[in-house]
DOBA-328741 format. One record per residue: x, y, z of N, C-alpha, C in turn; residue in one letter; residue number from 1. Coordinates in steps of 0.05 Angstrom, whole numbers. Example, Ala and Ser with C-alpha at 12.3 -4.5 7.8 and 13.67 -1.06 7.14 Angstrom:
BEGIN
[[264; -114; 156]; [246; -90; 156]; [264; -66; 156]; 'A'; 1]
[[257; -45; 142]; [273; -21; 143]; [258; 1; 157]; 'S'; 2]
//
This chain:
BEGIN
[[-519; 771; -850]; [-515; 746; -835]; [-516; 753; -805]; 'M'; 1]
[[-526; 735; -790]; [-528; 739; -761]; [-500; 738; -748]; 'S'; 2]
[[-499; 750; -725]; [-474; 751; -710]; [-466; 723; -701]; 'E'; 3]
[[-440; 719; -699]; [-430; 693; -689]; [-431; 693; -659]; 'I'; 4]
[[-438; 670; -648]; [-441; 668; -619]; [-417; 656; -606]; 'S'; 5]
[[-415; 659; -580]; [-393; 647; -565]; [-394; 617; -566]; 'K'; 6]
[[-418; 606; -567]; [-421; 577; -569]; [-411; 567; -595]; 'E'; 7]
[[-415; 582; -617]; [-405; 574; -643]; [-374; 574; -643]; 'Q'; 8]
[[-363; 595; -631]; [-333; 597; -629]; [-322; 573; -613]; 'V'; 9]
[[-335; 567; -591]; [-326; 544; -575]; [-329; 518; -590]; 'K'; 10]
[[-351; 515; -606]; [-355; 491; -621]; [-334; 488; -643]; 'H'; 11]
[[-327; 509; -657]; [-307; 508; -678]; [-280; 502; -665]; 'V'; 12]
[[-274; 514; -642]; [-249; 508; -628]; [-247; 479; -620]; 'A'; 13]
[[-269; 468; -611]; [-270; 440; -604]; [-265; 422; -628]; 'H'; 14]
[[-278; 429; -651]; [-274; 413; -676]; [-245; 414; -685]; 'L'; 15]
[[-232; 438; -681]; [-204; 441; -689]; [-185; 431; -667]; 'A'; 16]
[[-196; 420; -646]; [-180; 410; -623]; [-162; 432; -611]; 'R'; 17]
[[-174; 456; -608]; [-160; 479; -596]; [-170; 484; -568]; 'L'; 18]
[[-152; 487; -550]; [-160; 494; -522]; [-158; 524; -520]; 'A'; 19]
[[-181; 537; -517]; [-181; 566; -515]; [-194; 575; -489]; 'I'; 20]
[[-184; 597; -479]; [-195; 608; -453]; [-220; 625; -459]; 'T'; 21]
[[-234; 632; -437]; [-257; 649; -440]; [-250; 676; -452]; 'D'; 22]
[[-227; 686; -445]; [-217; 712; -456]; [-213; 709; -486]; 'E'; 23]
[[-201; 687; -494]; [-197; 682; -523]; [-223; 679; -538]; 'E'; 24]
[[-243; 667; -525]; [-269; 664; -537]; [-281; 691; -543]; 'V'; 25]
[[-279; 710; -523]; [-289; 737; -527]; [-275; 750; -551]; 'E'; 26]
[[-249; 748; -552]; [-233; 761; -573]; [-240; 749; -600]; 'T'; 27]
[[-241; 723; -602]; [-246; 709; -627]; [-275; 714; -636]; 'M'; 28]
[[-294; 716; -618]; [-321; 722; -626]; [-323; 749; -640]; 'T'; 29]
[[-309; 769; -629]; [-309; 795; -642]; [-294; 794; -668]; 'K'; 30]
[[-271; 781; -669]; [-255; 780; -694]; [-270; 765; -716]; 'Q'; 31]
[[-281; 742; -709]; [-295; 727; -730]; [-320; 742; -739]; 'L'; 32]
[[-333; 756; -721]; [-356; 772; -729]; [-348; 794; -748]; 'G'; 33]
[[-325; 807; -743]; [-315; 828; -761]; [-309; 816; -789]; 'D'; 34]
[[-297; 792; -789]; [-290; 779; -815]; [-316; 773; -830]; 'I'; 35]
[[-335; 762; -817]; [-361; 755; -830]; [-375; 780; -841]; 'I'; 36]
[[-374; 802; -825]; [-386; 827; -834]; [-372; 838; -858]; 'N'; 37]
[[-345; 836; -859]; [-330; 846; -882]; [-337; 829; -907]; 'Y'; 38]
[[-339; 803; -903]; [-346; 785; -926]; [-374; 792; -936]; 'A'; 39]
[[-392; 799; -919]; [-419; 808; -927]; [-417; 833; -943]; 'T'; 40]
[[-400; 852; -936]; [-396; 876; -952]; [-387; 870; -980]; 'L'; 41]
[[-370; 850; -983]; [-360; 843; -1010]; [-383; 833; -1028]; 'L'; 42]
[[-404; 822; -1017]; [-427; 814; -1033]; [-441; 837; -1046]; 'N'; 43]
[[-437; 861; -1036]; [-450; 885; -1048]; [-436; 895; -1073]; 'E'; 44]
[[-412; 886; -1078]; [-397; 895; -1102]; [-410; 886; -1127]; 'L'; 45]
[[-409; 903; -1148]; [-419; 896; -1174]; [-397; 881; -1190]; 'D'; 46]
[[-402; 855; -1194]; [-382; 839; -1208]; [-394; 828; -1234]; 'T'; 47]
[[-413; 842; -1245]; [-427; 833; -1269]; [-408; 829; -1292]; 'E'; 48]
[[-390; 849; -1297]; [-373; 847; -1320]; [-345; 836; -1314]; 'D'; 49]
[[-342; 824; -1291]; [-316; 813; -1283]; [-315; 783; -1291]; 'V'; 50]
[[-294; 776; -1306]; [-291; 748; -1314]; [-281; 731; -1291]; 'K'; 51]
[[-292; 707; -1288]; [-281; 689; -1267]; [-252; 682; -1272]; 'P'; 52]
[[-236; 682; -1251]; [-208; 675; -1254]; [-199; 655; -1233]; 'T'; 53]
[[-177; 641; -1238]; [-166; 623; -1219]; [-143; 637; -1204]; 'T'; 54]
[[-133; 659; -1215]; [-111; 673; -1203]; [-113; 702; -1211]; 'H'; 55]
[[-105; 720; -1193]; [-108; 749; -1199]; [-88; 758; -1219]; 'V'; 56]
[[-65; 744; -1222]; [-45; 752; -1242]; [-46; 734; -1266]; 'L'; 57]
[[-38; 745; -1289]; [-37; 730; -1313]; [-11; 714; -1313]; 'D'; 58]
[[-12; 688; -1306]; [11; 672; -1304]; [18; 659; -1330]; 'L'; 59]
[[44; 658; -1336]; [53; 644; -1360]; [76; 626; -1352]; 'K'; 60]
[[78; 604; -1367]; [100; 585; -1362]; [126; 597; -1372]; 'N'; 61]
[[145; 601; -1354]; [170; 613; -1362]; [193; 593; -1365]; 'V'; 62]
[[186; 568; -1366]; [206; 547; -1368]; [213; 543; -1398]; 'M'; 63]
[[237; 534; -1402]; [246; 530; -1430]; [233; 506; -1442]; 'R'; 64]
[[234; 503; -1468]; [223; 480; -1481]; [239; 455; -1473]; 'K'; 65]
[[226; 433; -1471]; [240; 408; -1464]; [251; 396; -1490]; 'D'; 66]
[[275; 404; -1497]; [288; 394; -1521]; [313; 378; -1514]; 'E'; 67]
[[318; 357; -1528]; [342; 342; -1522]; [367; 358; -1530]; 'P'; 68]
[[388; 356; -1514]; [413; 369; -1520]; [436; 353; -1510]; 'R'; 69]
[[459; 358; -1520]; [483; 343; -1513]; [490; 347; -1484]; 'K'; 70]
[[496; 326; -1471]; [504; 327; -1443]; [532; 315; -1442]; 'W'; 71]
[[543; 312; -1417]; [570; 301; -1415]; [570; 271; -1423]; 'I'; 72]
[[593; 261; -1431]; [595; 233; -1438]; [593; 215; -1413]; 'E'; 73]
[[585; 191; -1418]; [581; 172; -1396]; [607; 169; -1379]; 'K'; 74]
[[629; 167; -1393]; [654; 164; -1378]; [660; 187; -1360]; 'E'; 75]
[[654; 211; -1370]; [658; 235; -1353]; [640; 236; -1329]; 'D'; 76]
[[616; 226; -1333]; [597; 225; -1310]; [606; 205; -1289]; 'A'; 77]
[[617; 183; -1298]; [626; 162; -1279]; [653; 168; -1267]; 'L'; 78]
[[668; 187; -1278]; [695; 192; -1270]; [698; 198; -1240]; 'K'; 79]
[[680; 212; -1228]; [682; 220; -1200]; [665; 202; -1182]; 'N'; 80]
[[653; 181; -1192]; [637; 163; -1176]; [655; 147; -1158]; 'A'; 81]
[[647; 143; -1133]; [664; 127; -1114]; [665; 98; -1122]; 'P'; 82]
[[645; 87; -1135]; [645; 59; -1141]; [629; 55; -1168]; 'D'; 83]
[[642; 42; -1187]; [630; 37; -1213]; [632; 8; -1220]; 'V'; 84]
[[611; -3; -1232]; [612; -31; -1241]; [596; -33; -1267]; 'K'; 85]
[[608; -45; -1287]; [595; -49; -1313]; [584; -23; -1325]; 'D'; 86]
[[599; -1; -1322]; [591; 24; -1333]; [568; 38; -1320]; 'G'; 87]
[[562; 31; -1294]; [540; 43; -1279]; [550; 51; -1252]; 'Q'; 88]
[[535; 70; -1239]; [541; 77; -1212]; [534; 54; -1194]; 'F'; 89]
[[552; 47; -1175]; [546; 26; -1156]; [541; 38; -1129]; 'R'; 90]
[[518; 32; -1117]; [511; 43; -1091]; [506; 20; -1072]; 'V'; 91]
[[507; 26; -1046]; [502; 5; -1026]; [473; -5; -1028]; 'P'; 92]
[[470; -30; -1024]; [443; -42; -1025]; [427; -33; -1001]; 'S'; 93]
[[401; -27; -1006]; [384; -19; -984]; [363; -41; -977]; 'I'; 94]
[[362; -61; -993]; [344; -84; -988]; [360; -108; -981]; 'L'; 95]
[[348; -125; -964]; [362; -149; -956]; [354; -172; -975]; 'E'; 96]
//
């Protein structure tokens, strides 16, 4: 791939709404060029026998099964509520 130019760096900075100085343009031109060159090196790797993956680690769901189980009784749940009406939590109205 061809080297990245200062004009390209300025254009990308403009698209990203970044104000960069001429010194930063010089630095970013070199850094982005190094990144692009490294990515080009990766194209030389033999990946013929490598399976495509979405993640480098083998992830498994570690959550428990969603099974019904006994919880506290309704009266116990409402015991500490500041305001109860007809067996339900009563909260301040947010709509007029």
